[in-house]
N, C-alpha and C positions, 0 to 999 in steps of 0.2 A: 651411417652416414645419416639415411631416410632417419632415424630413428630421430637424432637432434635436429633434426632440421622440424621432428615433426612435434617434437618440443619446444622448440622456438618459437613456432606459430602458437600452438598451444598459451604461450606464454603473456606474450601479446593480444591476443583475441580474446584472452577468459580477463585479460586485466582491464581490455578498452570497453567488458560489458557487466563493469561490477560496477556501471557510473546506472545501467538499470536498474533501477529497486523494485518493480514486482516479488522477486524474487530475492529473500533479504540473506547475505551474505555469511560464511561457515564463520568465519576471519581464520582457521585454527590453520596452525604450521607445525608439525611433529617429523623432523626429521629420522629415519631409522640409523640409527648407531648400534652399534657392537652388535649387528647381524642378528635382532630384531625384527620380530614378526609383525609389519604393515608399516606402513609411512601414508602421514597424514598432509595434505599439502593444501596453503589458501586456493592453492593456482583453477579457477577455472570448477569448484562445487560450490553449490550454495547450498539452503537448507528450506524447504514450502512446508506447509502443513496441509492432513488434508480433510474433510467435510469434516469427519471422525476426531480433526484435533492429530492426529498423527505426523507427527515429522517426515518428511520425504529428506531425500539428498537429491540432486540433481546437479547434470554437467550443465555449468550456462558459460556458454561462448556464441563469440561473434562469425559467422560465417564469414562477411572479410571487415576488416577495418575502412576500406578504398569507400570514397562514397564521394556521387560529381554533388554534391549542394555542402554549402557555404554557410548552412549552419552557425550563428556566432558564440552559443552556447555551446557547440559539440566539439567534443572534443577528438573528434574525426572529420569535422570541416574539412573538403580539401584545398585549404589554403595554410593546415597546419601543418608545420613538421616533422610529422614521428614517425615511422617507422609502419609498412606497412608490408599487412602477409592477407592471406586465403585460403583458405583450404579449401581442398576438394570436395567432392562431396561423396565418396566413397571414404576419404580420413574421417569427414564427424560422423558415418556412420561405424564405420569399424574403432571408434576410441570411445563409442557412446555402448558397444557390445561387452569392448574389453571390462573396460570402467563399471561395464552390471554383470560383467562376467565377479573380475576383482571382491566383486560386495564393493564398490566405491560408490556408485549411484546407481538411484531407482528410476532415475529417464532426464531426461534434457531439454534444456531453454536455451534455446537457439532464438539471435538474431542477425542483425547483420545490418554496415554500411550500405548503402545501393550505388551500385555498379549496373555502364549503362542506360537505364532505365528499373522503375516502378516494374512491371511482370517482369522482365530479364528475373529480376535479382529473387519473385518471390515461386517465380518456377523451379528456382535452385534449393530453396529452404523447400516446397515440398516435397521436393526430389531427396531431401536427405527422409521427409516420413513414408513416405513412399517406400524408399528401399527400406529401412528398420523395420513398417509392419508387415511388408509382401516378402523381400528376402528374406530377413532373416527371424521375422515370427513373431516382433518383440511387443507386447502389449505393458510396457511403463510409462509410467506419463513422459507426455514429452505436450511442451510447451512455447509456440511458433510466433515470433513477433512479426504482426501483421505489415507489408509495404503501405506504405500512405500511395493513392496513384492507382493501388492494384484493381487488375477488371475483377465484374461480378463472378466469372467462372472462376478462376484460380482462387477465389474465396471461397468460394463452393467446396471446391478438392483438400483445401489445404483443411475448412472442417469433416471432413471424411477422417483425413488421417489424425490428424491433432486435438487432444482434450480440451485445451484454453487459447482460444488468438489470442491476439491482442493489438489497438493499435494507440500508440504512443499519444497525444495530446500535445505532449512538450509543452507549450505554453496556455495560459489558460484561456487567451481570453482572443480574441481576433487581432485586435490592433497593435499585441507585443507580437504575435505568429510577423505579423508582417515589419515590424522593425526588426528582429533581428534573424526570420529566416523568409527573404523577401521571393527568394523562389519556391518557396512554396503557399498551396491552395490551402483555407481552412476549411475543400467543402473535395479537397483529397483523404482528408484525415480522415468524414465525414459519411463520405460516400463505402467504405467496405464494415463501419462500422452496422448504419443501417441495413445491407448484406447482408452480414456473420446475424443479425438482430431478429429481423426473417426469418433466415433458414434455419435459426434455433425452433422459431415458431412453429415453422409450417413441419418440420421431426415430429416436435411433440403432440403434433394434430395426425400426424401420419403411423405411431407410435401407436395409439388408441387401437388405431383396425388394424396393420396392420403388424404384428413384433417383428418380424424379422428385418425392421424398415432398419438401412444402415445407422449409424449414430453420429451427429451430428456437435462436437464441440457440446461432450457434455458437461467440460470444466465452466460453459458458457466463455464470458468474454470481461478483458478491463483494458485499466487505460493510465494511463500515468500523467503526470503535472511539475515540470521543474518549476517550481516554487524560490523568490527573489530572482530571478536574471531582468525582470522587468518589474514594473514598479503599483500592480496588484494588490489592494490589500488585501486580510484571510475574509472578509465579503463578497467581493471580485470574485473568489478560489473559490470558497463552497456553495456561491451561487451556480457556478460551474460545473462543480460535482455532483449537486443535485441533478443539476441538465444532465446529466449524461448519466447520471443512474435512473433516472425516468425516460427519457428518450429510449435507450439501448438496452436497459436492461442490465447494466453491468453493472458484473459481479463485484469488481473489488474498483479504487481508483482510486492509485499511488500518489505521495506527494513525497519529489523529491527535492531537499534543498538544493543549491544551484553553490557550488565550489567555485573562486574566481581563479582561472585556471590561461588565463591570455588580460590583455591591457588591448578596450578599447572602450570609446567615446561609449556607446550605447549598454556597455555591460559593468555593473560594478566595481572597485578595485579592486584588485586582488589582498587581502587580505579576508577583506571585508565580508566572508563566508554567513551562509544562514544559520544561526542557531540551533543545533538539533531540539531544542523543546520548542519550537519552532514550530517542527515534524514533528513531534509528540501532539501538542495544544492538534496540532489541524484532524489526524487521528484519531482524535480523542471525540471531536467535532463532528466526524463525520460519522461516525457509534451510534452519537444518543440520534442524528437526523433519522438513522437506519433503524435502530433499535428502542429507544426511549422516545419516539414522538416529539422531539423535538422539530421546527422548524426553522430555515437560516434567522430569521428575520425576528425571532425572539431572543435567538443568542450574537448573534453581528445583525447593528444597523448603523442611521448612520449616527449617533453621537460615541458609539461602541468598535471600529468598524476593525478592528486586529484585537485577536484574543492575546486574553494576560497570559503574560511565561511562567506567573511566579505564581498562581492555581492554576485547576483545571477548568476549563467550561461551564459543565454543570454546577458548580460554585460562587461561578463569578455569577454565574444566572440568577442562581438562586439568591448571592449577595444584594444582589441588582432589583428582588422582588421582593424583598421579607415582609409585606405587608400580607402576604399569601398563605405567609409559614405564622407555626408550626401547627401543622395536621396533626388529627389523631392516627397515627397507625394502627391501630381499632375498626377504626368508618373508613374513612379516608377510600380512595380509588386507584384500581390500579397505575391509571393515567397517574397522577399526584404523586401515588408508591415511589414511582420510577426517576423524580424529578427531584427525588432529594438528595442530597451528596452523601454520599458515602454505603450509597446502595445499588446495588448491583440488579441486573433484569433476574440471574437465577433466586436472588433472596427477593425479588415484590414476590415471585410462585411460593415460596415457602413462610410468608407473610402473611399469602391470602389465604392458603393451605391450613394451618398452623393457627391463626385466628378464628377458623373455623369452631375450632375446641373447645377455647378457648379464649379471656382476652388477654396482650401479651404485656409483660412486664421488664428492664431492663432487661436482667438475667434471661429472658426467651429469645430478647433483640439481640445478646451476646451468644449467646450457642448459637443462634443461624447465621451468624456470623457478617454479620454490619458490619461496618466500619464507625464505630459510637462516637469514635475526636471530632469524624463530621456529625455526623447524623443528630446526635445527643440536641443540639442547636435545632432542629426545622424539626421536632414532633415531639408528641407528645405520648403517652402509652396508663398502664396503668401502675402508677404509681405517681405519691405528689411532688417526685421531684421533676421540675424543667428546668433547662440551663440557659435561657437564657429571655433576658424581662426589658422591654424598649431598649435594648445594646445597635449600638451605631452600626452600621457594615463594615466599614473602615474595625473599629474598633474588636469586630465581631469576627475580620479574618485576619490582622492579628492575633489572634486565642487560640486560634485553628489553623495559624503558620507553629505557633509556637510547639504544641500539639501534633505536631507531623515531626517524624521520626528522620523523612530520608533527607541527605547532605545537602540538598540544594535547599529549602527549607532549613537549612540550619544555618546555612550561609546565610540568608535571604533576612533573617531574627537578628543575627553579628551587624548585618544593615541597615536593619533598621535601632537596636539600642545607638549605634552611632546618633543618630539624633533625636533620640529618648530626651 
């Protein structure tokens, strides 16, 4: 009976945790039949990645789905008629250890609805991590969701036991938060972020002097934005993300497309969920800003407030700036090579190294691994062939899409042919 009750809680609280995209869900489900070995269930297991690219499985659950707030976009809001459940602290500890021993997981991703008040909820989250570390000697990965409005002292304690902390900013703009979550204050999200940032800086400073300084959130902090619940355009979203990266030294900002599940005049109608492709374009833009030297104003501006869905943001930028191309791959600097569609940063470094020994031609570039079906229209090399000569952007766009092998672009080309 006790086992059945724990399993019911796990089903409810793992399902409620799926809306947090800070970790990607595994989505696998394979039942054990004919007395086979092992059992795979989508319930509560998600995949995350370490700095060295290793994939790890995490137990992803809420401590409880009870909540004192009534945020319009949240499935666990207090006015929503759903089945409620709450884990005891020891139950989460036991689940984590038992799953770990069976090699189901390598860590824990623990969030929670807010019951009583933020500090009381955060204390319970910390208690789980503390028991795992001190009583069970658990050295696996722990990601704790920080509760908005939590005191500085509790945030410090959380960082001593968790590998990563995160406060979900939820809505990208202050006005959107006031509209959909009037009980919450923007400063309640900012305060714990500031505390974590300062504690990490202090830890790194003290660590240089005293090697035995206790670790503080060694995997840093992250946040998540809900996309499409309010009317923010992509430019607003990316300016907000840039602010959090710079202001709080975020490791990651995650973007979660809103899925309408309730009728509310403040929210999009049911059935009008955000396209998955929009999330993808936001992540691509995020990558360009962090690693390719782009600024938000280059990719998104007054005349281009939203990202193109049919092409990636780097190609979109290049087509709007054809006057900067073509560039000579044997002479251009790193910044410009990185801006060529079809050339990733690893390929940039390979090109810079390879051209020290000889002038590169199309054969060399193909061997390096760049996507020539895109890059060839924006570069010249040690070859007589050049593939664009005063071509209009929309013509070049169609040509590149035609060469694409993805299902989406095949569909797009079919739609173009209807109007040709």
